N, C-alpha and C positions, 0 to 999 in steps of 0.2 A: 635584651641585648643580642645582637647578631653573633653568629658563630665566627671563630677566628678563621681568617683566610689561609693560614699556614697549613700545608699538606705534608704529612710525614713521609709519604712515598716520593715526594719531590724535593726533599730537603737537600739543598746544595752542599751544606756542611758535611752531612753524612756521606753523600756520594763522593765528594772530593777526598775525604779521608781514605776511602777505599781505593780511589784512583791514585792517590799519593803513594800508598803502600805498594800497590801492584805495578804501577807504570812510571810514576814521575819522580819518586824519591831518589833513586839511584842515579837517574839521568841528570837531574838538576844538581845533586851533590857533587857529582864528578865535574860538572862544568864550573862550579863556583869554588872548588877546592883551592885552598890557599889564597882566595881573593879576599882582601881585607877592606876594600873600598865598598861600603854599604850601598852606595848609589849604583855602582857597577853590578853588584849582586842583584839589585832590584831590576836593572836593565836585562840581565841574563834571564832571570825568572820570567819577566814579562814576555820576552821573545819566545821562550820555550812554551809558555802557556798559550800564546797566540798560535804557535805552530800546532800544538796539540788540538786546539779547538777547530782548526781547519778541517779536520777529518773526524772528530768526535761528534756523534749525532746528539748534541745537547738539546736540540729542539724536541726531538722525539722522547729523549730520556726524561725531560721535565714537562712534557706535554704543553709546550709553549705555543699559544695561539693568540692572535689579536683579540682584544676584548671587544666583542661585538654584541649588539642587542640580540635577544633570543626570546621570541614570544612563547615558545614551549616552556622555557624555564620560568618565564613570567607567570604563565598559567599555573605551573606547579606551586609557585610561591603563593599565588592568590588562593589556591585550594587549601594550602596550609593555614592561611589566614582565616578562611571560612570555617575550618575545623575548630580553631581556637575561639572564634566569635560565637559559635553555636551556644544557645542558652544553657545547655547542659554543662558546658565548660566555662564560658564567660570570661575567658582570659583576653580582655580587650586590648591591653597594651601589647601583648604578644602578637595578637592578630594584626595590630597596626604596623608593626615592623615587618611582618610578612607582606602586607600590602605595599609598604614602601619598597621592599625588595622587588616586588612584581612591577612597580612603576619604573624602577631603575633598569630592569632587564627588558622592558617592553619597548617596541619600536615606536618612534614618534608618530602621533596621529592614528595609532592603531586602536581597534576596539578593545584589545586586551588591556591597554593602558587606561582606556576610558572606564572599563569595568572596575579596575583597581582603584581609580579615583572615586568612583561611585561607592564602592565598599568602604573606602576610607571616610567618606562623608557620613556613613552610618556609625562608624566608631566615634566620630566627632559628636554626633547627636547623643550617643550614649553618655558622653562626658559633659553634655550641655554646652559644648563649644559651638555656638550658633554661627558666628562669623566664619570660623574655620570650616564648618559644614557647608556654608554657602560657597566658600572659595573652592572647595573640592567639587561641588556640583558644577561650578563654572568650568573648572579644569576638565571634568568628565565630558561636558558638552563640547568643549573646544577640541577634544580628542575623539570626536565621532562616536559618542555614546549611542548604542543601538536604539533604533526607533521603537522596537517592540517593548523596550523596558522604560521608555521615556515617561510613561504615566507614573510609575513608582517614584522616579526622580522628581517629577513635578510635585507630587503630593508631599514628599519630604521637604522640598523647598517651601511650599506654602505653610506647612506646619512650623518650620523653623522661623519664618517671618512673623507668624503669629506670636511665637514665644518671645521673639525680640521685642515686639510691640508691648507685650505684657511686662517684660523686664524694664522697658523704658519708663513705664508708668510707675512701677514699684520701686525702681532704683534710678531716680533721675540723675544722680551724680556719678553713675557708673562710668569709669574711664574706658573708652573704646580704643581699639587698635585695628589696623588693617592687615589681615592675614596675607601672606605672600609678599610682604615688604620687610626689609631689614628693620629690626626693632631692638635698640640697645637695651641691655638688661641693667638693672640697678639693684644694689644690695640693701637698700633702705638706710644705709649708713653713709656718712661722708667718706669720700675716697681718701685713702691714706696720703699723707704728705711727708716729705723729708723732715726729720727731726732737727736738723742743723743746716747751716748755710751750705748751699750747693757749690760745687766746682764751677768756676766761671765758664770753662769750655766743655764741661761734662755735667749739664744741669740735672741729669737723672741720678746723680750720686752726691753724697755729702762730701764737703771739702776735706774733712778730717780723715778720710780713707784714701790711702796712697798705694801706688803700685811699687813693689820692691822686687828685687831679683837677686838670688844667690845660688851657689852650687848645691846647697842642701834642699831648698824648697822650690827652686826655679822661680817663675813669676808667681807672685802671691800678693794678697792685699793685707795691709796693716793699718790700724787706726792710730792717729797721732794724739788723740785725747780719750779720756775715759768715756765709755758708752754705757748707757743704762739698758736694762732689760726692757724690751718694748720699743726701743728706738728704731725708726725706719731709716735705713741706710741707703737704699737703692730702689728705684722704681723704673723698671726697664721693659721695653718691648723686645720680643724675640726677633732675631734676624729671619728665622723661618720656623714654622711649626707645622705639625701634621697630625690630623685626627687619628686616634686609635682605630684600627680596622673594625673592632667590635662595635664601635659607635657609628658606623657608616650609614645606617638606616634610622638613626636617631637624632643626629646633630648636623648642622650645616658644616660642610667641609671647609668653608672659608672663615666665618666668624666664630664657629664652634657653638653657636647658640642652639639650645634644645627646642627646635621647632618641628617636632616629630609629626605633627598633624598636617603640615602643609609643605613638606619638602618637595622640591622639584628636581628632576634628574639632569645630570650632564648628558648630552646627546652623543658624546664620543666614547663613553665607557659605561660600565655597569656598577662602578664603585663609589662615585661621588654624587652627593645630593646637596642642594643648597636651599636656604630659607627664602631666597628671592632672586630675581633676575639681576639685581644690583650685585649681590655677592658672587653669583655665577660669572658675571662679566669681569669683575675685579680679579677673581681667581684665574680666569682664562688669560687676561692680559699680564698678570704678575708672575705666573708660573705654569698653570695647568696645561697649556697647549704643548708644552715640552715634555710632559710626563704622562699625559692622559693614556697613551697607547701602551704603556709598560707598567703602570702602577699595580694593577692586579697581579701580574706575574711576579713582580718584585716581592709583594707580600707573600705570595704562595710559596716561593722557593727559598727565601732568605734564611730560614732556620734561625740559629742564634745570631746571625748577622742582621736580623731585623731591627736591632737597636740603632743601626746606622741609617735607616731608611729616610730619615729627614735630610740626610746628605743629598739624596736625589732632589728634594725640594730646594735645597740650598743652591745646587747647580742650576736648576731651572729658573730660580729667582734671579740669580746673577746674570744668566743669559738674557733674560727679559730686560734687566736693568741696563745692560750694555747694548740693548736694541739689536741683538743678534750679530753685533760686530765682533765676531770671534777673532779676527785678525787684530783689531784694535785692542781687544782684551788681552791677547797674547803679548802684544807690545807693552801694554801697561804692566803685566806681571813680570816680564823680563827686566823692566826698569825698576821694579819694586825692591827696596832693601828691607827684607823681612825683619832684620834685627832692629830696625828703627820704627817699626809700626806696631801699634797695639791700640786698644780702645781708649787709652789715656792720651795718645798723641793726636787724636782727631778732635777738631773743634766741632762738637755735635750741634752747635747753634746754626752752622752753615754747611754741614756735611753733605756731600753729594752721595748718590747711590754707590759710586765707585769707592769713595772714602769708607762708607759703612761696610761694603763687601770686604775691603782690606782687613778690617778688624776680625772677621771670621776666617779669612784666608790664612791668617798666621796662627790660628789656634793649633794646639798640639795634635799630632797624628800618631806619635810613638812608632812610626814606621821602622826606624833603625833599631828599635828594641824588640821587634817581632821576630819570631823564629822563621826559618825558611818556609816551613809548612804553612804557618799562619799567613805570611805574606803571599805565598803562592795561592792559597785559598781565596784571599781577598782579590787577587788579580784574576783568578778564574771567574769569580762571581762578577767582578767589574767588567770583564771582557764580554760576558754574556749580556749584561745590561747595556753596554756600549753598542753591541751589535743590534739589539732590539730597538734602541733609540734611533739608530740610523735607518732601520727598516720601517719603523712605524710612525715617526714623528717628523715635524718640519726640520729637524736637525739633519736629516739625511741629505736633502738638497744642498744645505749649507756646507756640508763636509765632503760630499761625494767626489769633488774634484780637487780637494786640498788635504793631503796627508797631514799637513801641519795643524789644520783645524781639527781633524779627526783625533790626532794625538792629544791636543789640548783638551778635548772633551773627555777622553779616557783619563788623562792625568787628573782632571778636576773631579771626576767621579770617584776615582781611587782616593784622592785626598780627602774629599768631604764625607765619604762613607766612613773613613777612619776618624776624622775629627768629630763626627756625630756619635760614633761608638764611644768616644772618650768624653765628649763634652755635652751631649744632649741631656736634658732634664725632663722628668715626667711632669705633666701638668695635671693638677687635681681640681676637682670641685667637691663641695660638700653635698651629700645626699642624705635625705631623711628616710628612715624606714621604721615600720611599726614593729614593736617587740624587740627582744634582745636575748641572745642565747647565753648559756651559762658561761661560756668562755669570755664574752664581753663583760658580764657582771664581775667575773673574777678580776679582769683587767681594771675595771673602774674602782673596785674596792681596794685592791692591793697597790695600784700604782698612783691613783689620784686621791686616795685617802677617804673615800666615801663609798657607801653602798648605793647602787642605782637600781631603782625599780620603775623608771620612767617607761611609759608605753611608747614613746617616740625617742629615737636615738639618731645621731648623725654620724656619718663615716666619710672618710676621704675616698673618692673614687677617681681613678686615673682615666682621662679621656683624650689626652694628646701627649706628644713629645715636642720639645722645642730646643733651640740653641740660642743662648744669650751671649753677646760679645763680652760684656763686663763680668757677669756672674761666673762665666766659664773660667775666670782667673782665680776663683776661690778654691783653695785646696781642701782635701778631705780630712776629717777626723771622725772616728766612731762616736765621739762625744762632741757634736758641733756646738758652735755658739751663735749661729745665725740660722734662719729658716725661711723658705720661700712661702709667700702668701699669694696665691693666684687670684687676680682680680677678674671680675666678670667682663671687663672690656679687653681682655687679652694680655694686659700687662702683668708683671709680677713684682710684688714688693718684697724686699728682703729685710728681715727684722732681727735685731739682736734678741736672743732668747735667754741671755744671762748677762750680767755686767761684764764688760770687757775693758781691761786696763789699757792705758796708753802704751803703745809699743807692741801690743799683742796682735797676732795674726787672726784674721777671720777664717772660720772653718765651716764648711758645709758637710753633710753626710751624703756620700754617693749612693745612688739609687738602691743598690742591692742590700747594703749593710743593715743588719737587724739585730735586735736583742735576742733573737732566736738562735743565732749562730755563735759558736765558741771561737776563741781567738785563732786557732789554727785554720779553721775554715774561712774566717773573715780574711785573714792574711793571704790564703791561697786564692780566693776569689778576686781580691783587689790586685794581686800580682798578675793573675791570668787576664783580667779585663782591662786594667789600667796601667800595668807594667811598673808598679812601685811596691815597696814593702811598707805597710803602715807602721809608723812609730809613734802613734798617739799614746797617751798615758794608759788607756785601758789595754791596748795591745802590748805595751811594754811590761805591764805589771799584773794584769788580771785576765781572766778567761772570758767571762760573759759581760756584756753591757748591762749594767744594773740601773734600774729606775726605782727610786724610793723617796719617801718623805724624809727630810733630814732630822726633824724633831717631832715630838708629840704636839707641840704648839702648831707646827705647820699642818699636821693632819687635821687638827681642829679648825684651823683657818680655812682649809679647803672645803671642809664640810659646811662651814658657814657660807662660804662663797657659793656653794652649790644651791643653797637656799635662796640666794638673790635671784638666780635663774633668768637674768636679763643681761645679755652679753655686754651692752654698752655701759651697764652699771658694774658688772663684774670686772671689766678691763682696768679701770683706774684703781680699783681696790687691789687687784692682783699685782699690778705694776708697782704700786707703792710698797706693797709687802715684799716683792722680790728685790727692790732696790734699797731696802733698809741698810743702814751702815752696819758693817760687821757680819752681814750674812755671807756664808761661805758656799762656794760652788765647786766641789771637788772635780778635778779634771778627768777622773776615772768613772764618774757617775752622772747620769741624768738626775734631776730632781723632778718630782711630780709636778711642781709649779711650772717648770718649763714645758712639760707636756700639755698642761692645761692652758698656758698662755697661747701656744700655737693653735690649739683647738678653738679657743674663743675667737682669735683673730680670723681663722678660716670660717667659722660660723658667721662672722660679721661680713666678710668680704668675698667669700668663695661660694656662697649659697644664694641661689635665686629663688625667691618665693614664687615668682611668676611661673617657674617651671616645675613647681612642686605639686604633683598630682595627688599627693596624700593630704594636702592642706584642705581643711574643710571650714576653717574659721578665719581665713585671711581677708584681705581687702576685697571689696566687691569687684567682680569681674575676673578673679583668679580661677584657674581651672577647677580646683577642688570645690569651691563654693558654687560655681556654676553647675557642677555635677549634682551637688546636693539639692539644688533648687529645681533641677529639671527631670530627675529620674522618674518622679511620679507622673509627669505629664508627657514623657518622651514617646510613649506608645510603641507600637510595632511598625516602624517606618523603614525597615531594612530594605 
């Protein structure tokens, strides 16, 4: 995994707090004194922040520079890869990501890039990935691989072709794929389907879930019929999603597939890589041309505001969907009655890009609940990003002669950074690792009712953040009754994790909440981040979120379930057990069965065997098996 892009010395939140106390606080407080209109307060703060930035050297302070290719940095990254590849160390996956970093930084057509491709082909050979090895050899030659080293590359190619011929004879039914092309992943299990009849106009949601609104809960979702544990209630595509910065040299920035061995770089920045020309072209058309020049700096300086970075993607996506017609977009928003728009008012069977955008435009920002300092900080950051977009992207020529368009761009950046801070969800995949530490064993025994001595364990790993129009309307509870199951095709299925009575509200658990935190800290964090006080049963009555088996019989059942050890067989057994008549689910406690249910569903639908480098017994052609077959004959073809 690559290092985080965030830089402590360039943290915009930290610097702004210092500026607020020293220069801005008194000045702004005097101007907004006795002003009760929140919109006018925001206008005053924006004006003062813009005036301040005209003379403040923010570019120097944050070391802001266009994201340009740099062969010197590419060489340094390749050298790091060579160190990890050395036989005395043998950390081939680590070396691979350094080679990808070198490819991302290197100039197009340069010998530096060609050498990184060549080195990456050697890693592919170590893992027995012959087609991937040949693809990297092709890329190296296309990037002017040095003639003096061509003989080594030729020998590697000949060796790989011989290995492919031998495999073809030994495994005639081996499923082949073409590296460098988009390849859908599958989980080996049928994709989830809605458990009940769908809405006529919202086919991704069951009909029995309705939108309600009141003063206590705001907009929220309620079921009109009894739901069972395991029911699939919603299967939704995100409006926008963004790869976690630490995954940038491991996954495709568009489809998020883990094609680490054959990623190709964006030529406009050093941050994004893609599995194929197809994904690169789609990303460019749908959003990347409007963010390419600023994305690295946004990650670098955002600090704790980084949770809203998918807001930049939302704005870029919307601009592309309106075909750069900012004036038409402004007219559309001016005529939009936000009180009458939500994801339930749209006919999704024939929704236009404009209709779909409207469903995220109206998501909560909590702007009027923010303190003056928080709002000023967001405007300070947004103003910097706004200036960089005008300087470095195609948006500059669109806005240079139109203050109205420039203002629209600023307003949308501010709006969607806030909506993303409040509404974005983390996207997870299941990853298998060898061994298990003592803490994990403790968790398995005490919370799930069985001891675990497996050599292989699975864990949830976050790889992206996303904003969903419909699921964003689900409120928080520290004891939720639904959970997201992230599918390998980019969609997310939302599943009932316990029985839910007719008339009850659906609840998710917002990202930070954990059984590790006591009541006072949970309430503090929720108020600070989401601007509400949690009044769920556990926060009203108890300190810690508790997870336990309800009876000795349930403990024994879960131990027996563990012995089955096949997810598709475990799931119906567990669902039947959880939905038995009379079974109780206290509102102040998780049950271990709920934890196990989510885990099984994610193992079935959020885990890609194709990307599992630890697998040594999977289907023919999988990386792990290929590696086991080839190591003895790979030889020294570095």
